[in-house]
C-alpha positions as CSV (number, residue, x, y, z in Angstrom):
1,X,0.7,0.0,0.2
2,X,2.7,2.6,1.1
3,X,4.1,2.0,-2.4
4,X,1.1,2.2,-4.2
5,X,0.8,6.0,-2.3
6,X,4.3,7.3,-2.7
7,X,3.5,6.7,-6.5
8,X,0.4,8.0,-6.5
9,X,1.2,11.1,-8.6
10,X,3.1,9.1,-11.6
11,X,-0.4,6.9,-11.8
12,X,-2.2,10.1,-12.1
13,X,-0.3,11.0,-14.8
14,X,0.8,7.9,-16.4
15,X,-2.3,5.5,-16.2
16,X,-4.8,6.9,-18.7
17,X,-1.9,6.7,-21.6
18,X,-1.0,2.9,-20.9
19,X,-3.9,1.9,-21.1
20,X,-3.9,3.4,-24.3
21,X,-0.5,2.5,-25.5
22,X,0.4,-0.8,-23.5
23,X,-3.3,-2.9,-22.8
24,X,-1.6,-5.6,-21.0
25,X,0.6,-3.3,-18.5
26,X,-2.8,-1.0,-17.8
27,X,-4.8,-4.8,-16.8
28,X,-1.9,-5.6,-14.5
29,X,-1.6,-1.7,-13.1
30,X,-5.5,-1.7,-12.6
31,X,-5.8,-5.0,-11.5
32,X,-3.3,-3.5,-7.9
33,X,-4.9,-0.5,-8.2
34,X,-8.6,-2.5,-7.8
35,X,-7.3,-4.8,-4.8
36,X,-7.2,-0.6,-3.0
37,X,-9.9,-0.2,-0.8
38,X,-11.7,2.4,-1.4
39,X,-11.4,4.4,1.7
40,X,-7.8,3.8,1.3
41,X,-7.9,5.6,-2.5
42,X,-10.1,8.5,-0.7
43,X,-7.1,8.7,1.3
44,X,-4.9,8.8,-2.2
45,X,-7.4,11.1,-3.5
46,X,-6.7,13.8,-0.2
47,X,-3.2,13.6,0.2
48,X,-3.1,14.5,-3.5
49,X,-5.2,17.7,-2.9
50,X,-3.4,18.5,0.5
51,X,-0.3,18.3,-1.9
52,X,-1.1,21.8,-3.5
53,X,0.3,23.9,-1.2
54,X,3.2,21.9,-0.4
55,X,3.9,22.4,-4.5
56,X,3.8,25.9,-4.5
57,X,5.8,25.8,-1.4
58,X,8.7,23.7,-3.0
59,X,8.2,25.8,-6.2
60,X,9.0,29.2,-4.8
61,X,11.9,27.6,-3.8
62,X,13.5,26.5,-7.5
63,X,16.1,29.3,-8.4
64,X,16.6,28.1,-11.9
65,X,14.2,28.5,-14.9
66,X,14.8,25.8,-17.1
67,X,14.1,23.8,-13.4
68,X,10.3,26.0,-12.8
69,X,9.7,25.7,-16.1
70,X,9.5,21.6,-15.5
71,X,7.6,21.4,-12.4
72,X,5.5,23.7,-13.7
73,X,4.8,21.4,-16.4
74,X,4.9,18.5,-14.5
75,X,2.4,20.0,-12.2
76,X,0.0,21.2,-14.9
77,X,-0.1,17.0,-16.5
78,X,-0.6,16.0,-12.8
79,X,-3.9,17.9,-11.8
80,X,-5.2,17.7,-15.5
81,X,-5.8,14.0,-14.8
82,X,-6.5,14.7,-11.0
83,X,-9.3,16.8,-12.4
84,X,-11.0,13.3,-14.1
85,X,-12.9,11.3,-12.1
86,X,-11.4,7.4,-12.1
87,X,-13.8,4.8,-13.3
88,X,-13.3,2.6,-10.6
89,X,-14.1,4.9,-8.1
90,X,-16.5,3.9,-4.8
91,X,-19.1,6.0,-3.1
92,X,-16.7,6.6,0.1
93,X,-14.3,8.2,-2.9
94,X,-16.6,9.7,-5.0
95,X,-17.9,11.7,-2.1
96,X,-14.1,12.6,-1.5
97,X,-13.6,14.0,-4.9
98,X,-16.5,16.1,-5.1
99,X,-15.5,17.6,-1.6
100,X,-11.1,18.5,-3.4
101,X,-12.4,18.6,-6.8
102,X,-12.1,23.0,-6.3
103,X,-9.0,22.7,-5.1
104,X,-7.8,19.9,-8.4
105,X,-9.8,23.3,-10.5
106,X,-7.7,25.6,-8.5
107,X,-4.5,23.7,-8.9
108,X,-4.7,23.0,-12.4
109,X,-5.6,27.3,-13.3
110,X,-2.7,28.1,-10.8
111,X,-0.2,26.3,-12.6
112,X,-1.0,27.4,-15.9
113,X,-1.1,30.3,-15.4
114,X,2.1,30.1,-13.9
115,X,4.0,28.5,-17.0
116,X,2.1,31.0,-19.2
117,X,3.7,33.8,-17.4
118,X,7.4,32.0,-17.7
119,X,6.9,30.8,-21.8
120,X,6.0,35.6,-22.0
121,X,9.3,35.9,-19.8
122,X,11.3,33.8,-22.5
123,X,9.2,35.3,-25.4
124,X,9.9,39.1,-23.8
125,X,13.0,38.2,-22.4
126,X,15.4,41.1,-23.7
127,X,12.6,43.2,-21.4
128,X,13.0,42.1,-18.4
129,X,17.4,41.5,-19.0
130,X,16.9,45.7,-18.6
131,X,14.3,45.8,-15.9
132,X,15.2,49.7,-14.8
133,X,14.5,50.5,-18.6
134,X,10.8,48.2,-18.6
135,X,9.5,50.2,-15.7
136,X,10.4,53.8,-17.3
137,X,8.2,52.7,-20.2
138,X,5.9,50.9,-18.3
139,X,5.4,54.1,-16.4
140,X,5.1,56.3,-19.6
141,X,2.9,54.2,-21.7
142,X,0.5,52.4,-19.1
143,X,-1.7,52.1,-21.6
144,X,0.3,50.4,-24.6
145,X,1.8,48.4,-22.0
146,X,-1.6,47.1,-21.5
147,X,-2.3,46.4,-25.4
148,X,1.0,44.8,-26.4
149,X,2.1,43.5,-23.5
150,X,-0.8,41.7,-21.7
151,X,0.4,39.0,-20.1
152,X,3.7,40.3,-18.5
153,X,1.8,43.1,-17.4
154,X,-0.8,41.6,-15.4
155,X,1.6,39.0,-14.6
156,X,4.1,41.9,-12.8
157,X,0.6,42.6,-10.6
158,X,0.0,38.9,-10.1
159,X,3.6,38.3,-8.8
160,X,3.9,42.1,-6.9
161,X,0.3,41.2,-5.1
162,X,1.8,37.6,-4.1
163,X,5.0,38.5,-3.6
164,X,5.8,37.9,0.5
165,X,6.2,41.3,1.6
166,X,9.4,41.7,2.8
167,X,10.2,41.4,-1.4
168,X,8.3,44.6,-2.0
169,X,9.8,46.4,0.8
170,X,13.0,45.9,-0.1
171,X,12.4,47.2,-3.7
172,X,10.7,50.1,-2.2
173,X,13.6,51.1,0.6
174,X,16.0,50.6,-2.6
175,X,14.4,53.4,-5.2
176,X,16.1,56.0,-3.7
177,X,19.8,54.2,-4.6
178,X,18.6,55.3,-8.0
179,X,19.1,58.7,-8.8
180,X,22.3,59.2,-10.0
181,X,21.8,56.1,-12.6
182,X,18.9,58.7,-13.6
183,X,20.4,62.4,-13.2
184,X,23.1,60.7,-15.6
185,X,21.3,59.4,-17.6
186,X,19.0,62.8,-18.0
187,X,22.2,65.6,-18.3
188,X,23.0,63.3,-21.7
189,X,19.8,64.9,-23.4
190,X,17.9,68.1,-23.6
191,X,14.7,69.7,-24.9
192,X,11.7,67.4,-25.1
193,X,13.7,63.9,-24.8
194,X,14.6,65.0,-21.3
195,X,11.5,66.4,-20.7
196,X,10.1,63.0,-21.6
197,X,12.5,60.9,-19.4
198,X,12.1,63.2,-16.1
199,X,8.9,62.9,-16.8
200,X,9.2,58.9,-16.7
201,X,10.7,59.4,-12.9
202,X,8.0,61.8,-11.9
203,X,5.2,59.4,-12.2
204,X,6.9,56.6,-10.8
205,X,7.9,58.9,-7.8
206,X,4.4,60.0,-7.2
207,X,3.1,56.0,-7.8
208,X,5.1,54.9,-4.9
209,X,4.2,58.2,-2.9
210,X,0.6,58.7,-3.8
211,X,-0.8,56.2,-5.8
212,X,0.1,52.5,-4.4
213,X,-1.7,50.9,-0.9
214,X,0.7,49.6,0.8
215,X,-1.6,46.5,2.6
216,X,0.7,45.7,5.4
217,X,2.9,46.9,8.0
218,X,6.4,45.9,6.6
219,X,5.3,48.0,2.9
220,X,4.3,50.8,5.2
221,X,7.3,51.1,7.1
222,X,9.4,50.8,4.0
223,X,7.8,53.6,2.2
224,X,8.0,55.7,5.3
225,X,11.3,54.8,6.0
226,X,12.5,56.6,1.9
227,X,9.3,58.9,2.0
228,X,11.8,61.7,2.8
229,X,14.6,61.1,-0.4
230,X,12.0,60.4,-2.5
231,X,10.2,63.6,-2.0
232,X,13.5,65.8,-2.2
233,X,14.1,63.7,-5.6
234,X,10.6,64.7,-6.8
235,X,11.1,68.3,-6.4
236,X,14.7,68.0,-7.9
237,X,13.1,66.8,-10.6
238,X,9.8,68.9,-11.3
239,X,12.6,72.1,-10.2
240,X,14.3,70.5,-13.1
241,X,11.5,70.6,-15.6
242,X,11.0,73.9,-14.7
243,X,14.8,75.0,-15.2
244,X,15.0,73.6,-18.6
245,X,15.9,76.3,-21.5
246,X,13.3,77.4,-23.6
247,X,12.4,75.5,-27.5
248,X,14.1,77.5,-30.0
249,X,12.4,80.5,-31.7
250,X,12.1,78.6,-34.7
251,X,10.0,75.2,-32.9
252,X,8.2,78.1,-31.2
253,X,6.7,79.3,-34.3
254,X,6.6,75.6,-35.9
255,X,4.4,74.4,-32.8
256,X,1.9,77.6,-32.9
257,X,1.0,76.4,-36.6
258,X,0.4,73.5,-36.1
259,X,-1.6,74.2,-33.0
260,X,-3.4,77.4,-35.9
261,X,-3.9,74.1,-37.9
262,X,-5.2,71.3,-35.1
263,X,-7.4,74.5,-34.1
264,X,-9.4,75.2,-37.4
265,X,-10.0,71.6,-38.1
266,X,-11.3,70.4,-34.9
267,X,-13.0,74.1,-34.4
268,X,-16.2,73.0,-34.6
269,X,-15.9,71.2,-31.4
270,X,-16.4,74.4,-30.0
271,X,-19.7,75.0,-31.3
272,X,-23.4,72.9,-31.2
273,X,-24.2,69.8,-32.8
274,X,-27.2,70.9,-35.4
275,X,-29.4,67.5,-34.9
276,X,-28.5,67.3,-31.0
277,X,-28.5,70.5,-30.2
278,X,-26.1,70.5,-28.0
279,X,-22.4,72.3,-27.6
280,X,-19.8,69.6,-28.8
281,X,-17.3,69.7,-26.1
282,X,-16.8,72.6,-23.3
283,X,-13.8,74.6,-23.0
284,X,-11.8,73.0,-20.6
285,X,-12.1,69.5,-22.7
286,X,-11.5,71.1,-26.2
287,X,-8.5,72.9,-25.0
288,X,-7.3,69.2,-23.6
289,X,-7.9,67.6,-26.8
290,X,-6.2,70.2,-29.0
291,X,-3.1,69.8,-26.8
292,X,-3.0,66.2,-27.2
293,X,-3.4,66.2,-30.8
294,X,-0.3,68.7,-31.3
295,X,1.5,66.3,-28.9
296,X,0.4,63.3,-31.1
297,X,1.8,65.2,-34.9
298,X,4.9,66.6,-32.6
299,X,6.4,63.6,-30.7
300,X,6.0,60.8,-34.3
301,X,2.9,60.0,-33.7
302,X,3.0,58.8,-30.0
303,X,0.5,58.5,-28.3
304,X,0.4,60.9,-25.0
305,X,-1.0,59.5,-21.6
306,X,-3.9,60.5,-20.9
307,X,-5.6,60.4,-17.2
308,X,-8.5,61.8,-17.6
309,X,-10.1,61.0,-21.2
310,X,-13.0,63.1,-22.3
311,X,-16.4,61.5,-20.9
312,X,-18.9,63.3,-23.1
313,X,-18.8,64.8,-26.6
314,X,-22.4,65.8,-27.9
315,X,-22.2,64.3,-31.8
316,X,-22.0,61.3,-33.5
317,X,-18.9,58.9,-33.3
318,X,-18.5,59.4,-37.0
319,X,-18.0,63.1,-37.1
320,X,-14.9,63.0,-34.4
321,X,-13.5,60.1,-36.1
322,X,-13.4,61.5,-40.1
323,X,-11.8,64.2,-38.5
324,X,-9.0,62.8,-36.9
325,X,-8.4,60.7,-40.2
326,X,-9.0,63.7,-42.8
327,X,-6.5,66.0,-40.6
328,X,-4.0,63.3,-41.0
329,X,-4.4,62.7,-44.5
330,X,-4.1,66.6,-44.7
331,X,-1.0,66.3,-43.0
332,X,0.8,63.4,-44.4
333,X,-0.9,62.7,-47.7
334,X,1.7,60.2,-49.1
335,X,1.6,57.9,-45.9
336,X,-0.9,55.4,-44.6
337,X,-3.1,56.2,-41.2
338,X,-1.0,54.5,-38.5
339,X,-2.5,52.4,-35.5
340,X,-1.6,54.9,-33.3
341,X,-3.8,57.7,-34.8
342,X,-7.1,55.3,-33.8
343,X,-5.1,54.1,-30.2
344,X,-5.2,58.0,-29.6
345,X,-9.1,58.7,-30.6
346,X,-9.8,55.8,-28.6
347,X,-7.3,57.2,-25.2
348,X,-9.0,60.8,-26.0
349,X,-12.8,59.6,-25.4
350,X,-13.4,57.4,-22.7
351,X,-16.8,56.4,-24.3
352,X,-14.4,54.9,-27.4
353,X,-12.1,53.2,-25.0
354,X,-13.5,49.7,-26.2
355,X,-14.3,50.4,-29.4
356,X,-12.0,48.0,-32.3
357,X,-9.7,49.7,-33.9
358,X,-10.8,47.7,-37.3
359,X,-14.1,49.5,-36.6
360,X,-12.7,52.9,-36.6
361,X,-10.6,52.0,-39.5
362,X,-13.4,51.9,-41.7
363,X,-15.3,55.1,-41.0
364,X,-16.9,56.4,-43.7
365,X,-17.7,60.6,-44.9
366,X,-20.8,61.0,-42.6
367,X,-24.0,62.4,-44.8
368,X,-24.1,65.6,-42.9
369,X,-20.4,66.1,-42.2
370,X,-20.2,68.8,-44.5
371,X,-23.1,70.6,-42.9
372,X,-22.2,70.5,-38.9
373,X,-18.4,72.1,-40.0
374,X,-19.8,75.0,-42.6
375,X,-22.5,75.8,-39.3
376,X,-19.8,76.0,-36.9
377,X,-17.3,78.0,-39.1
């Protein structure tokens, strides 16, 4: 009995395969299994269910990526079989299986997610080679990170949530030590590039100081131990941006012309929709929209970070999207519209956030578009 109990995981993993590939051996194994009392088999089911937490602890102690991947694969195989009721279950073992099946389901889901994260870590290995660059880019471009690296982003969030408090505390307490390296990097650049780099540092520090909720005493003490340093660094970066030399006059003139063209193309949004008889955008939303569009065209079609998108626009979606499309064509007639143009539209307007890019791209000129434009000149 003890030998069979010790080999129960192998029994779960391979019995179905043996039945398919070696029927004679299967009958031999089945005879042995059938000799087990129903109550003993029930104990075995309980054992495999209770091994889930033990397996997670063993997994956490494996340092090599290859070893972790092999371990996760074995657990997936184990719980795939564990989730299938055996043909010879008696009344008692059936009741035990019903009791522990939620654990089998949870375990299979856990190991599948863990294995998927390891795969993503391999696919995006270059991302993790320079974790500082990844964090910096993620901070500046959260929407793009969610779109193009959803598994990595969600995996990191899950790992942060599940990680021991001391690990998060250590990350927090080491954050001020990055200042010399960040300062050296920022000083290599000037103008718009330097401003973007510094804004990344500012956003990261603000997230740590003001946005993240620290659940336990260990994390709370960690942030308090470095709060003064991070606050000083935040003030330094904010002052550094204020003291950046002004852009050359030529650049200001170009931006002014761009602002004028954008303001003219989208100017109808300051007026009323003739069909809804309502003001299309309030003044604040209109000014923000012009600023976001200007940023997009001045920064090589990069979508700006928009934390407060426009919540209400009182005209049809077609009018809005067609204006973006036609303005881009007027500025770059020989270029294909990039996906980021439509990402910009989704980022600017909250009610468009869930729209598919392909659907936005299919937008045609609305029937009463010219009437709308002419009425608001």
